[in-house]
Structures are given as structure tokens and as C-alpha cells.
PyMOL Python script that loads the backbone (N, CA, C, O; Angstrom):
from pymol import cmd

cmd.read_pdbstr("""\
ATOM      1  N   MET A   1       1.224  -5.560  -6.869  1.00  0.00           N
ATOM      2  CA  MET A   1       1.085  -6.984  -6.741  1.00  0.00           C
ATOM      3  C   MET A   1       1.246  -7.906  -7.926  1.00  0.00           C
ATOM      4  O   MET A   1       1.903  -8.946  -7.880  1.00  0.00           O
ATOM      5  N   GLY A   2       0.528  -7.405  -9.120  1.00  0.00           N
ATOM      6  CA  GLY A   2       0.502  -8.125 -10.155  1.00  0.00           C
ATOM      7  C   GLY A   2      -0.842  -8.203 -10.789  1.00  0.00           C
ATOM      8  O   GLY A   2      -1.784  -7.923 -10.047  1.00  0.00           O
ATOM      9  N   ASP A   3      -1.081  -8.493 -11.885  1.00  0.00           N
ATOM     10  CA  ASP A   3      -2.423  -8.670 -12.307  1.00  0.00           C
ATOM     11  C   ASP A   3      -3.115  -9.961 -11.649  1.00  0.00           C
ATOM     12  O   ASP A   3      -4.325  -9.885 -11.437  1.00  0.00           O
ATOM     13  N   TRP A   4      -2.546 -10.950 -11.365  1.00  0.00           N
ATOM     14  CA  TRP A   4      -2.777 -12.107 -10.555  1.00  0.00           C
ATOM     15  C   TRP A   4      -3.450 -11.894  -9.451  1.00  0.00           C
ATOM     16  O   TRP A   4      -4.460 -12.524  -9.136  1.00  0.00           O
ATOM     17  N   HIS A   5      -2.909 -10.950  -8.763  1.00  0.00           N
ATOM     18  CA  HIS A   5      -3.359 -10.645  -7.174  1.00  0.00           C
ATOM     19  C   HIS A   5      -4.712  -9.912  -7.094  1.00  0.00           C
ATOM     20  O   HIS A   5      -5.048  -9.017  -7.870  1.00  0.00           O
ATOM     21  N   PRO A   6      -5.393 -10.349  -6.155  1.00  0.00           N
ATOM     22  CA  PRO A   6      -6.633  -9.770  -5.558  1.00  0.00           C
ATOM     23  C   PRO A   6      -6.358  -8.305  -5.450  1.00  0.00           C
ATOM     24  O   PRO A   6      -7.101  -7.573  -6.104  1.00  0.00           O
ATOM     25  N   GLU A   7      -5.454  -7.781  -4.764  1.00  0.00           N
ATOM     26  CA  GLU A   7      -4.885  -6.446  -4.619  1.00  0.00           C
ATOM     27  C   GLU A   7      -4.318  -5.795  -5.673  1.00  0.00           C
ATOM     28  O   GLU A   7      -3.093  -5.681  -5.615  1.00  0.00           O
ATOM     29  N   SER A   8      -4.976  -5.252  -6.795  1.00  0.00           N
ATOM     30  CA  SER A   8      -4.491  -4.788  -7.850  1.00  0.00           C
ATOM     31  C   SER A   8      -5.402  -3.415  -8.213  1.00  0.00           C
ATOM     32  O   SER A   8      -6.502  -3.181  -7.713  1.00  0.00           O
ATOM     33  N   PRO A   9      -4.713  -2.570  -9.180  1.00  0.00           N
ATOM     34  CA  PRO A   9      -5.398  -1.203  -9.374  1.00  0.00           C
ATOM     35  C   PRO A   9      -6.829  -1.680 -10.122  1.00  0.00           C
ATOM     36  O   PRO A   9      -7.713  -0.825 -10.182  1.00  0.00           O
ATOM     37  N   ALA A  10      -7.081  -2.941 -10.665  1.00  0.00           N
ATOM     38  CA  ALA A  10      -8.419  -3.034 -11.402  1.00  0.00           C
ATOM     39  C   ALA A  10      -9.428  -3.193 -10.104  1.00  0.00           C
ATOM     40  O   ALA A  10     -10.548  -2.691 -10.192  1.00  0.00           O
ATOM     41  N   ARG A  11      -9.077  -3.821  -9.015  1.00  0.00           N
ATOM     42  CA  ARG A  11      -9.942  -3.919  -7.883  1.00  0.00           C
ATOM     43  C   ARG A  11     -10.290  -2.548  -7.285  1.00  0.00           C
ATOM     44  O   ARG A  11     -11.377  -2.390  -6.730  1.00  0.00           O
ATOM     45  N   LEU A  12      -9.556  -1.732  -7.367  1.00  0.00           N
ATOM     46  CA  LEU A  12      -9.746  -0.439  -6.871  1.00  0.00           C
ATOM     47  C   LEU A  12     -10.616   0.418  -7.976  1.00  0.00           C
ATOM     48  O   LEU A  12     -11.491   1.221  -7.653  1.00  0.00           O
ATOM     49  N   GLN A  13     -10.309   0.177  -9.071  1.00  0.00           N
ATOM     50  CA  GLN A  13     -11.320   0.757 -10.130  1.00  0.00           C
ATOM     51  C   GLN A  13     -12.633   0.119 -10.125  1.00  0.00           C
ATOM     52  O   GLN A  13     -13.553   0.909 -10.340  1.00  0.00           O
ATOM     53  N   ALA A  14     -13.002  -1.220  -9.919  1.00  0.00           N
ATOM     54  CA  ALA A  14     -13.974  -1.776  -9.655  1.00  0.00           C
ATOM     55  C   ALA A  14     -14.989  -1.272  -8.577  1.00  0.00           C
ATOM     56  O   ALA A  14     -16.201  -1.107  -8.718  1.00  0.00           O
ATOM     57  N   ILE A  15     -14.142  -1.045  -7.360  1.00  0.00           N
ATOM     58  CA  ILE A  15     -14.974  -0.370  -6.203  1.00  0.00           C
ATOM     59  C   ILE A  15     -15.307   1.096  -6.703  1.00  0.00           C
ATOM     60  O   ILE A  15     -16.462   1.476  -6.512  1.00  0.00           O
ATOM     61  N   GLU A  16     -14.474   1.908  -7.285  1.00  0.00           N
ATOM     62  CA  GLU A  16     -14.769   3.264  -7.512  1.00  0.00           C
ATOM     63  C   GLU A  16     -15.957   2.981  -8.755  1.00  0.00           C
ATOM     64  O   GLU A  16     -16.970   3.668  -8.620  1.00  0.00           O
ATOM     65  N   ASP A  17     -15.941   2.214  -9.730  1.00  0.00           N
ATOM     66  CA  ASP A  17     -17.092   2.012 -10.547  1.00  0.00           C
ATOM     67  C   ASP A  17     -18.502   1.695  -9.884  1.00  0.00           C
ATOM     68  O   ASP A  17     -19.596   2.103 -10.274  1.00  0.00           O
ATOM     69  N   GLN A  18     -18.255   0.946  -8.885  1.00  0.00           N
ATOM     70  CA  GLN A  18     -19.464   0.660  -8.115  1.00  0.00           C
ATOM     71  C   GLN A  18     -20.027   1.970  -7.062  1.00  0.00           C
ATOM     72  O   GLN A  18     -21.202   2.085  -6.714  1.00  0.00           O
ATOM     73  N   LEU A  19     -19.173   2.687  -6.750  1.00  0.00           N
ATOM     74  CA  LEU A  19     -19.501   3.767  -5.981  1.00  0.00           C
ATOM     75  C   LEU A  19     -20.270   4.842  -6.875  1.00  0.00           C
ATOM     76  O   LEU A  19     -21.152   5.530  -6.363  1.00  0.00           O
ATOM     77  N   ILE A  20     -19.903   4.981  -8.289  1.00  0.00           N
ATOM     78  CA  ILE A  20     -20.383   5.754  -9.141  1.00  0.00           C
ATOM     79  C   ILE A  20     -21.713   5.260  -9.744  1.00  0.00           C
ATOM     80  O   ILE A  20     -22.578   6.016 -10.186  1.00  0.00           O
ATOM     81  N   LEU A  21     -21.784   4.022  -9.719  1.00  0.00           N
ATOM     82  CA  LEU A  21     -23.011   3.310 -10.292  1.00  0.00           C
ATOM     83  C   LEU A  21     -24.073   3.680  -9.239  1.00  0.00           C
ATOM     84  O   LEU A  21     -25.160   4.132  -9.597  1.00  0.00           O
ATOM     85  N   ALA A  22     -23.742   3.476  -7.854  1.00  0.00           N
ATOM     86  CA  ALA A  22     -24.751   3.693  -6.926  1.00  0.00           C
ATOM     87  C   ALA A  22     -24.795   5.120  -6.454  1.00  0.00           C
ATOM     88  O   ALA A  22     -25.273   5.419  -5.360  1.00  0.00           O
ATOM     89  N   ARG A  23     -24.272   6.027  -7.322  1.00  0.00           N
ATOM     90  CA  ARG A  23     -24.457   7.556  -7.031  1.00  0.00           C
ATOM     91  C   ARG A  23     -23.996   7.874  -5.608  1.00  0.00           C
ATOM     92  O   ARG A  23     -24.672   8.646  -4.927  1.00  0.00           O
ATOM     93  N   ILE A  24     -23.002   7.381  -5.177  1.00  0.00           N
ATOM     94  CA  ILE A  24     -22.492   7.767  -3.901  1.00  0.00           C
ATOM     95  C   ILE A  24     -21.105   8.166  -3.941  1.00  0.00           C
ATOM     96  O   ILE A  24     -20.501   8.444  -2.905  1.00  0.00           O
ATOM     97  N   ASP A  25     -20.604   8.206  -5.006  1.00  0.00           N
ATOM     98  CA  ASP A  25     -19.086   8.679  -4.994  1.00  0.00           C
ATOM     99  C   ASP A  25     -19.041  10.092  -4.725  1.00  0.00           C
ATOM    100  O   ASP A  25     -17.978  10.483  -4.241  1.00  0.00           O
ATOM    101  N   GLY A  26     -19.963  10.978  -4.925  1.00  0.00           N
ATOM    102  CA  GLY A  26     -19.813  12.192  -4.366  1.00  0.00           C
ATOM    103  C   GLY A  26     -19.855  12.451  -2.786  1.00  0.00           C
ATOM    104  O   GLY A  26     -19.631  13.530  -2.238  1.00  0.00           O
ATOM    105  N   LEU A  27     -20.163  11.332  -2.214  1.00  0.00           N
ATOM    106  CA  LEU A  27     -20.322  11.421  -0.529  1.00  0.00           C
ATOM    107  C   LEU A  27     -18.972  10.992  -0.057  1.00  0.00           C
ATOM    108  O   LEU A  27     -18.671  11.191   1.120  1.00  0.00           O
ATOM    109  N   ILE A  28     -18.193  10.459  -0.820  1.00  0.00           N
ATOM    110  CA  ILE A  28     -16.666  10.069  -0.184  1.00  0.00           C
ATOM    111  C   ILE A  28     -15.888  11.256  -0.270  1.00  0.00           C
ATOM    112  O   ILE A  28     -15.743  12.016  -1.227  1.00  0.00           O
ATOM    113  N   GLU A  29     -15.364  11.303   0.985  1.00  0.00           N
ATOM    114  CA  GLU A  29     -14.284  12.361   1.077  1.00  0.00           C
ATOM    115  C   GLU A  29     -12.690  11.556   1.145  1.00  0.00           C
ATOM    116  O   GLU A  29     -12.333  10.726   1.981  1.00  0.00           O
ATOM    117  N   ARG A  30     -11.956  12.064   0.071  1.00  0.00           N
ATOM    118  CA  ARG A  30     -10.875  11.490  -0.054  1.00  0.00           C
ATOM    119  C   ARG A  30      -9.680  12.308   0.643  1.00  0.00           C
ATOM    120  O   ARG A  30      -9.665  13.526   0.465  1.00  0.00           O
ATOM    121  N   ARG A  31      -8.716  11.736   1.394  1.00  0.00           N
ATOM    122  CA  ARG A  31      -7.711  12.393   1.952  1.00  0.00           C
ATOM    123  C   ARG A  31      -6.378  11.606   1.799  1.00  0.00           C
ATOM    124  O   ARG A  31      -6.218  10.385   1.800  1.00  0.00           O
ATOM    125  N   GLU A  32      -5.334  12.738   1.649  1.00  0.00           N
ATOM    126  CA  GLU A  32      -4.148  12.065   1.740  1.00  0.00           C
ATOM    127  C   GLU A  32      -3.536  11.706   3.258  1.00  0.00           C
ATOM    128  O   GLU A  32      -3.621  12.572   4.128  1.00  0.00           O
ATOM    129  N   ALA A  33      -3.010  10.607   3.514  1.00  0.00           N
ATOM    130  CA  ALA A  33      -2.695  10.098   4.660  1.00  0.00           C
ATOM    131  C   ALA A  33      -1.193  10.667   4.999  1.00  0.00           C
ATOM    132  O   ALA A  33      -0.299  10.634   4.153  1.00  0.00           O
ATOM    133  N   PRO A  34      -1.020  11.147   6.210  1.00  0.00           N
ATOM    134  CA  PRO A  34       0.289  11.824   6.464  1.00  0.00           C
ATOM    135  C   PRO A  34       1.116  10.537   6.874  1.00  0.00           C
ATOM    136  O   PRO A  34       0.652   9.440   7.186  1.00  0.00           O
ATOM    137  N   LEU A  35       2.442  10.916   6.805  1.00  0.00           N
ATOM    138  CA  LEU A  35       3.521   9.881   6.892  1.00  0.00           C
ATOM    139  C   LEU A  35       3.645   9.542   8.365  1.00  0.00           C
ATOM    140  O   LEU A  35       3.897  10.415   9.196  1.00  0.00           O
ATOM    141  N   ALA A  36       3.467   8.265   8.684  1.00  0.00           N
ATOM    142  CA  ALA A  36       3.767   8.044  10.402  1.00  0.00           C
ATOM    143  C   ALA A  36       4.919   8.217  10.753  1.00  0.00           C
ATOM    144  O   ALA A  36       5.806   8.022   9.921  1.00  0.00           O
ATOM    145  N   GLU A  37       5.217   8.587  11.936  1.00  0.00           N
ATOM    146  CA  GLU A  37       6.553   8.550  12.598  1.00  0.00           C
ATOM    147  C   GLU A  37       7.011   7.218  13.038  1.00  0.00           C
ATOM    148  O   GLU A  37       6.233   6.531  13.701  1.00  0.00           O
ATOM    149  N   LEU A  38       8.216   6.766  12.738  1.00  0.00           N
ATOM    150  CA  LEU A  38       8.628   5.478  13.062  1.00  0.00           C
ATOM    151  C   LEU A  38       8.335   5.020  14.391  1.00  0.00           C
ATOM    152  O   LEU A  38       8.064   3.824  14.496  1.00  0.00           O
ATOM    153  N   PRO A  39       8.336   5.769  15.486  1.00  0.00           N
ATOM    154  CA  PRO A  39       7.906   5.145  16.707  1.00  0.00           C
ATOM    155  C   PRO A  39       6.302   4.759  16.673  1.00  0.00           C
ATOM    156  O   PRO A  39       5.869   4.022  17.558  1.00  0.00           O
ATOM    157  N   ALA A  40       5.583   5.171  15.832  1.00  0.00           N
ATOM    158  CA  ALA A  40       4.256   4.905  15.797  1.00  0.00           C
ATOM    159  C   ALA A  40       4.013   3.557  14.989  1.00  0.00           C
ATOM    160  O   ALA A  40       3.041   2.833  15.208  1.00  0.00           O
ATOM    161  N   ILE A  41       4.985   3.289  14.038  1.00  0.00           N
ATOM    162  CA  ILE A  41       4.937   2.036  13.357  1.00  0.00           C
ATOM    163  C   ILE A  41       5.622   0.970  14.144  1.00  0.00           C
ATOM    164  O   ILE A  41       5.330  -0.211  13.955  1.00  0.00           O
ATOM    165  N   LEU A  42       6.480   1.315  14.980  1.00  0.00           N
ATOM    166  CA  LEU A  42       7.119   0.437  15.794  1.00  0.00           C
ATOM    167  C   LEU A  42       6.263   0.048  17.078  1.00  0.00           C
ATOM    168  O   LEU A  42       6.718  -0.851  17.786  1.00  0.00           O
ATOM    169  N   ARG A  43       5.138   0.611  17.413  1.00  0.00           N
ATOM    170  CA  ARG A  43       4.196   0.007  18.248  1.00  0.00           C
ATOM    171  C   ARG A  43       3.637  -1.140  17.838  1.00  0.00           C
ATOM    172  O   ARG A  43       3.289  -1.971  18.677  1.00  0.00           O
ATOM    173  N   ASN A  44       3.480  -1.344  16.593  1.00  0.00           N
ATOM    174  CA  ASN A  44       2.866  -2.431  15.921  1.00  0.00           C
ATOM    175  C   ASN A  44       3.766  -3.482  15.304  1.00  0.00           C
ATOM    176  O   ASN A  44       3.313  -4.615  15.143  1.00  0.00           O
ATOM    177  N   HIS A  45       4.990  -3.196  14.951  1.00  0.00           N
ATOM    178  CA  HIS A  45       5.732  -4.055  14.083  1.00  0.00           C
ATOM    179  C   HIS A  45       7.064  -3.959  14.762  1.00  0.00           C
ATOM    180  O   HIS A  45       7.453  -2.996  15.423  1.00  0.00           O
ATOM    181  N   THR A  46       7.722  -5.075  14.522  1.00  0.00           N
ATOM    182  CA  THR A  46       9.131  -5.148  15.093  1.00  0.00           C
ATOM    183  C   THR A  46       9.973  -4.338  14.173  1.00  0.00           C
ATOM    184  O   THR A  46       9.658  -4.075  13.012  1.00  0.00           O
ATOM    185  N   PRO A  47      11.095  -3.950  14.783  1.00  0.00           N
ATOM    186  CA  PRO A  47      12.220  -3.270  14.072  1.00  0.00           C
ATOM    187  C   PRO A  47      12.726  -4.151  12.899  1.00  0.00           C
ATOM    188  O   PRO A  47      13.210  -3.609  11.906  1.00  0.00           O
ATOM    189  N   GLY A  48      12.625  -5.494  12.996  1.00  0.00           N
ATOM    190  CA  GLY A  48      13.066  -6.309  11.879  1.00  0.00           C
ATOM    191  C   GLY A  48      12.092  -6.254  10.620  1.00  0.00           C
ATOM    192  O   GLY A  48      12.458  -6.266   9.445  1.00  0.00           O
ATOM    193  N   ALA A  49      10.811  -6.193  11.076  1.00  0.00           N
ATOM    194  CA  ALA A  49       9.876  -6.162   9.980  1.00  0.00           C
ATOM    195  C   ALA A  49      10.058  -4.866   9.209  1.00  0.00           C
ATOM    196  O   ALA A  49      10.157  -4.817   7.983  1.00  0.00           O
ATOM    197  N   LEU A  50      10.091  -3.937   9.937  1.00  0.00           N
ATOM    198  CA  LEU A  50      10.322  -2.514   9.260  1.00  0.00           C
ATOM    199  C   LEU A  50      11.537  -2.447   8.484  1.00  0.00           C
ATOM    200  O   LEU A  50      11.524  -1.811   7.430  1.00  0.00           O
ATOM    201  N   ALA A  51      12.611  -3.041   8.890  1.00  0.00           N
ATOM    202  CA  ALA A  51      13.811  -3.130   8.167  1.00  0.00           C
ATOM    203  C   ALA A  51      13.810  -4.042   6.925  1.00  0.00           C
ATOM    204  O   ALA A  51      14.552  -3.857   5.960  1.00  0.00           O
ATOM    205  N   LEU A  52      13.050  -4.894   7.013  1.00  0.00           N
ATOM    206  CA  LEU A  52      12.788  -5.939   5.935  1.00  0.00           C
ATOM    207  C   LEU A  52      12.079  -5.070   4.712  1.00  0.00           C
ATOM    208  O   LEU A  52      12.534  -5.172   3.572  1.00  0.00           O
ATOM    209  N   VAL A  53      11.123  -4.344   4.951  1.00  0.00           N
ATOM    210  CA  VAL A  53      10.360  -3.677   4.032  1.00  0.00           C
ATOM    211  C   VAL A  53      11.384  -2.542   3.469  1.00  0.00           C
ATOM    212  O   VAL A  53      11.638  -2.401   2.273  1.00  0.00           O
ATOM    213  N   ARG A  54      11.981  -1.682   4.618  1.00  0.00           N
ATOM    214  CA  ARG A  54      12.801  -0.610   4.221  1.00  0.00           C
ATOM    215  C   ARG A  54      14.022  -1.178   3.305  1.00  0.00           C
ATOM    216  O   ARG A  54      14.174  -0.712   2.176  1.00  0.00           O
ATOM    217  N   ASP A  55      14.674  -1.937   3.679  1.00  0.00           N
ATOM    218  CA  ASP A  55      15.735  -2.408   3.011  1.00  0.00           C
ATOM    219  C   ASP A  55      15.579  -3.017   1.733  1.00  0.00           C
ATOM    220  O   ASP A  55      16.521  -2.942   0.944  1.00  0.00           O
ATOM    221  N   ASN A  56      14.452  -3.654   1.383  1.00  0.00           N
ATOM    222  CA  ASN A  56      14.286  -4.366   0.190  1.00  0.00           C
ATOM    223  C   ASN A  56      13.313  -3.638  -0.700  1.00  0.00           C
ATOM    224  O   ASN A  56      12.954  -4.196  -1.737  1.00  0.00           O
ATOM    225  N   THR A  57      12.899  -2.566  -0.422  1.00  0.00           N
ATOM    226  CA  THR A  57      11.849  -1.785  -1.441  1.00  0.00           C
ATOM    227  C   THR A  57      12.821  -1.395  -2.634  1.00  0.00           C
ATOM    228  O   THR A  57      13.739  -0.619  -2.369  1.00  0.00           O
ATOM    229  N   PRO A  58      12.696  -1.845  -3.846  1.00  0.00           N
ATOM    230  CA  PRO A  58      13.325  -1.473  -5.035  1.00  0.00           C
ATOM    231  C   PRO A  58      13.464  -0.149  -5.371  1.00  0.00           C
ATOM    232  O   PRO A  58      12.427   0.513  -5.398  1.00  0.00           O
ATOM    233  N   SER A  59      14.425   0.350  -5.614  1.00  0.00           N
ATOM    234  CA  SER A  59      14.590   1.914  -6.025  1.00  0.00           C
ATOM    235  C   SER A  59      14.017   2.328  -7.303  1.00  0.00           C
ATOM    236  O   SER A  59      13.666   3.496  -7.473  1.00  0.00           O
ATOM    237  N   VAL A  60      13.887   1.328  -8.323  1.00  0.00           N
ATOM    238  CA  VAL A  60      13.510   1.512  -9.686  1.00  0.00           C
ATOM    239  C   VAL A  60      11.996   1.236  -9.892  1.00  0.00           C
ATOM    240  O   VAL A  60      11.608   0.102  -9.611  1.00  0.00           O
ATOM    241  N   GLU A  61      11.160   2.077 -10.318  1.00  0.00           N
ATOM    242  CA  GLU A  61       9.887   1.929 -10.526  1.00  0.00           C
ATOM    243  C   GLU A  61       9.476   0.842 -11.426  1.00  0.00           C
ATOM    244  O   GLU A  61      10.148   1.001 -12.446  1.00  0.00           O
ATOM    245  N   GLY A  62       8.741  -0.146 -11.562  1.00  0.00           N
ATOM    246  CA  GLY A  62       8.527  -1.306 -12.085  1.00  0.00           C
ATOM    247  C   GLY A  62       9.257  -2.519 -11.435  1.00  0.00           C
ATOM    248  O   GLY A  62       8.720  -3.617 -11.583  1.00  0.00           O
ATOM    249  N   ASP A  63      10.239  -2.458 -10.842  1.00  0.00           N
ATOM    250  CA  ASP A  63      11.034  -3.509  -9.954  1.00  0.00           C
ATOM    251  C   ASP A  63      10.113  -3.945  -8.877  1.00  0.00           C
ATOM    252  O   ASP A  63       9.321  -3.236  -8.255  1.00  0.00           O
ATOM    253  N   THR A  64      10.355  -5.343  -8.735  1.00  0.00           N
ATOM    254  CA  THR A  64       9.628  -5.787  -7.526  1.00  0.00           C
ATOM    255  C   THR A  64      10.774  -6.744  -6.632  1.00  0.00           C
ATOM    256  O   THR A  64      11.796  -7.263  -7.081  1.00  0.00           O
ATOM    257  N   TYR A  65      10.283  -6.788  -5.317  1.00  0.00           N
ATOM    258  CA  TYR A  65      11.120  -7.776  -4.525  1.00  0.00           C
ATOM    259  C   TYR A  65      10.025  -8.693  -3.796  1.00  0.00           C
ATOM    260  O   TYR A  65       9.067  -8.205  -3.197  1.00  0.00           O
ATOM    261  N   PRO A  66      10.240  -9.956  -3.897  1.00  0.00           N
ATOM    262  CA  PRO A  66       9.206 -10.865  -3.347  1.00  0.00           C
ATOM    263  C   PRO A  66       9.516 -11.110  -1.841  1.00  0.00           C
ATOM    264  O   PRO A  66      10.565 -11.589  -1.410  1.00  0.00           O
ATOM    265  N   LEU A  67       8.505 -10.732  -1.151  1.00  0.00           N
ATOM    266  CA  LEU A  67       8.579 -10.983   0.384  1.00  0.00           C
ATOM    267  C   LEU A  67       8.177 -12.674   0.745  1.00  0.00           C
ATOM    268  O   LEU A  67       8.688 -13.334   1.649  1.00  0.00           O
ATOM    269  N   ASP A  68       7.295 -13.071  -0.070  1.00  0.00           N
ATOM    270  CA  ASP A  68       6.900 -14.470   0.124  1.00  0.00           C
ATOM    271  C   ASP A  68       6.163 -14.597  -1.267  1.00  0.00           C
ATOM    272  O   ASP A  68       6.189 -13.721  -2.131  1.00  0.00           O
ATOM    273  N   GLY A  69       5.480 -15.848  -1.372  1.00  0.00           N
ATOM    274  CA  GLY A  69       4.603 -16.157  -2.440  1.00  0.00           C
ATOM    275  C   GLY A  69       3.393 -15.224  -2.922  1.00  0.00           C
ATOM    276  O   GLY A  69       2.923 -15.283  -4.058  1.00  0.00           O
ATOM    277  N   ASP A  70       3.016 -14.487  -2.072  1.00  0.00           N
ATOM    278  CA  ASP A  70       1.887 -13.634  -2.105  1.00  0.00           C
ATOM    279  C   ASP A  70       2.167 -12.273  -2.085  1.00  0.00           C
ATOM    280  O   ASP A  70       1.374 -11.554  -2.693  1.00  0.00           O
ATOM    281  N   THR A  71       3.165 -11.726  -1.495  1.00  0.00           N
ATOM    282  CA  THR A  71       3.607 -10.107  -1.380  1.00  0.00           C
ATOM    283  C   THR A  71       4.882  -9.969  -1.956  1.00  0.00           C
ATOM    284  O   THR A  71       5.907 -10.601  -1.701  1.00  0.00           O
ATOM    285  N   LEU A  72       4.663  -8.928  -2.886  1.00  0.00           N
ATOM    286  CA  LEU A  72       5.851  -8.210  -3.574  1.00  0.00           C
ATOM    287  C   LEU A  72       5.847  -6.765  -3.080  1.00  0.00           C
ATOM    288  O   LEU A  72       4.822  -6.148  -2.789  1.00  0.00           O
ATOM    289  N   LEU A  73       7.155  -6.258  -3.010  1.00  0.00           N
ATOM    290  CA  LEU A  73       7.343  -4.979  -2.729  1.00  0.00           C
ATOM    291  C   LEU A  73       7.775  -4.174  -3.922  1.00  0.00           C
ATOM    292  O   LEU A  73       8.557  -4.637  -4.753  1.00  0.00           O
ATOM    293  N   CYS A  74       7.257  -2.949  -4.005  1.00  0.00           N
ATOM    294  CA  CYS A  74       7.574  -2.205  -5.266  1.00  0.00           C
ATOM    295  C   CYS A  74       8.155  -1.023  -4.738  1.00  0.00           C
ATOM    296  O   CYS A  74       8.324  -0.889  -3.526  1.00  0.00           O
ATOM    297  N   ALA A  75       8.516  -0.038  -5.680  1.00  0.00           N
ATOM    298  CA  ALA A  75       9.353   1.136  -5.368  1.00  0.00           C
ATOM    299  C   ALA A  75       8.517   1.954  -4.224  1.00  0.00           C
ATOM    300  O   ALA A  75       9.171   2.579  -3.389  1.00  0.00           O
ATOM    301  N   LYS A  76       7.214   1.965  -4.169  1.00  0.00           N
ATOM    302  CA  LYS A  76       6.326   2.933  -3.340  1.00  0.00           C
ATOM    303  C   LYS A  76       5.891   2.292  -2.066  1.00  0.00           C
ATOM    304  O   LYS A  76       5.152   2.899  -1.291  1.00  0.00           O
ATOM    305  N   CYS A  77       6.394   0.889  -1.782  1.00  0.00           N
ATOM    306  CA  CYS A  77       5.869   0.265  -0.667  1.00  0.00           C
ATOM    307  C   CYS A  77       6.177   0.793   0.662  1.00  0.00           C
ATOM    308  O   CYS A  77       5.399   0.808   1.616  1.00  0.00           O
ATOM    309  N   TYR A  78       7.435   1.246   0.640  1.00  0.00           N
ATOM    310  CA  TYR A  78       7.821   1.809   1.977  1.00  0.00           C
ATOM    311  C   TYR A  78       7.152   3.090   2.358  1.00  0.00           C
ATOM    312  O   TYR A  78       6.865   3.316   3.534  1.00  0.00           O
ATOM    313  N   GLN A  79       6.908   3.898   1.437  1.00  0.00           N
ATOM    314  CA  GLN A  79       6.250   5.198   1.610  1.00  0.00           C
ATOM    315  C   GLN A  79       4.469   4.675   1.834  1.00  0.00           C
ATOM    316  O   GLN A  79       3.717   5.314   2.569  1.00  0.00           O
ATOM    317  N   ALA A  80       4.145   3.774   1.274  1.00  0.00           N
ATOM    318  CA  ALA A  80       2.809   3.521   1.536  1.00  0.00           C
ATOM    319  C   ALA A  80       2.588   2.853   2.916  1.00  0.00           C
ATOM    320  O   ALA A  80       1.614   3.045   3.643  1.00  0.00           O
ATOM    321  N   ALA A  81       3.636   2.043   3.166  1.00  0.00           N
ATOM    322  CA  ALA A  81       3.381   1.502   4.531  1.00  0.00           C
ATOM    323  C   ALA A  81       3.512   2.450   5.720  1.00  0.00           C
ATOM    324  O   ALA A  81       2.985   2.185   6.801  1.00  0.00           O
ATOM    325  N   ARG A  82       4.284   3.658   5.489  1.00  0.00           N
ATOM    326  CA  ARG A  82       4.249   4.611   6.506  1.00  0.00           C
ATOM    327  C   ARG A  82       3.058   5.624   6.455  1.00  0.00           C
ATOM    328  O   ARG A  82       2.684   6.271   7.432  1.00  0.00           O
ATOM    329  N   SER A  83       2.514   5.688   5.226  1.00  0.00           N
ATOM    330  CA  SER A  83       1.137   6.506   4.957  1.00  0.00           C
ATOM    331  C   SER A  83       0.129   5.721   5.808  1.00  0.00           C
ATOM    332  O   SER A  83      -0.539   6.303   6.662  1.00  0.00           O
ATOM    333  N   ALA A  84       0.007   4.344   5.572  1.00  0.00           N
ATOM    334  CA  ALA A  84      -1.141   3.477   6.115  1.00  0.00           C
ATOM    335  C   ALA A  84      -0.915   3.372   7.711  1.00  0.00           C
ATOM    336  O   ALA A  84      -1.924   3.199   8.395  1.00  0.00           O
ATOM    337  N   ALA A  85       0.175   3.453   8.265  1.00  0.00           N
ATOM    338  CA  ALA A  85       0.230   3.340   9.585  1.00  0.00           C
ATOM    339  C   ALA A  85      -0.496   4.201  10.618  1.00  0.00           C
ATOM    340  O   ALA A  85      -0.808   3.824  11.747  1.00  0.00           O
ATOM    341  N   TRP A  86      -0.724   5.399  10.090  1.00  0.00           N
ATOM    342  CA  TRP A  86      -1.194   6.275  11.150  1.00  0.00           C
ATOM    343  C   TRP A  86      -2.417   5.952  11.887  1.00  0.00           C
ATOM    344  O   TRP A  86      -2.812   6.697  12.784  1.00  0.00           O
TER     345      TRP A  86
END
""", "prot")
cmd.dss("prot")
cmd.show_as("cartoon", "prot")
cmd.util.cbc("prot")
cmd.orient("prot")
């Protein structure tokens, strides 16, 4: 999203740092999310919303596509959206 946006790698690192500081980082189980099947995504999103992300996701790492003033798509957005939908 960019350094200016609250959803940034720095935010994730700050959370990780706090888990380590609290000595509970070892209690966290991390898993890879499976890719959601398209019918599962379409239970909550319109075909148009899915197409908007799919069709505008940049193919080049580092490129972005602005959906609005607060949301940018990057090269991994479509895959991330499918991973988060399960």
C-alpha cells in the first residue's frame, strides 16, 4: 500500500516485535492459507468486484494500480485475496 498507509510491512513487523517482547511469539502457530475456490469468493463478493481485482492486478512486481484513494493493487493482490477468502 505504500509507506504512508497503515497496512504496511512496518505494521506487521511492529506486531511481531511486540509478540517477541511479550515472549509469546513461540505460542503463535503460523499457517499458509489455501487458495479459495472461486465459488467461495463469490458467496461474499460480486463477480464484478472479483473481476476488478483480477483484471487490474499488475503483472510486474513493484507496479501498482489504484482502486481508490486508499487502496492499491500490487502484483500479489489477486493471490492474496484468494488466500484470505477461505
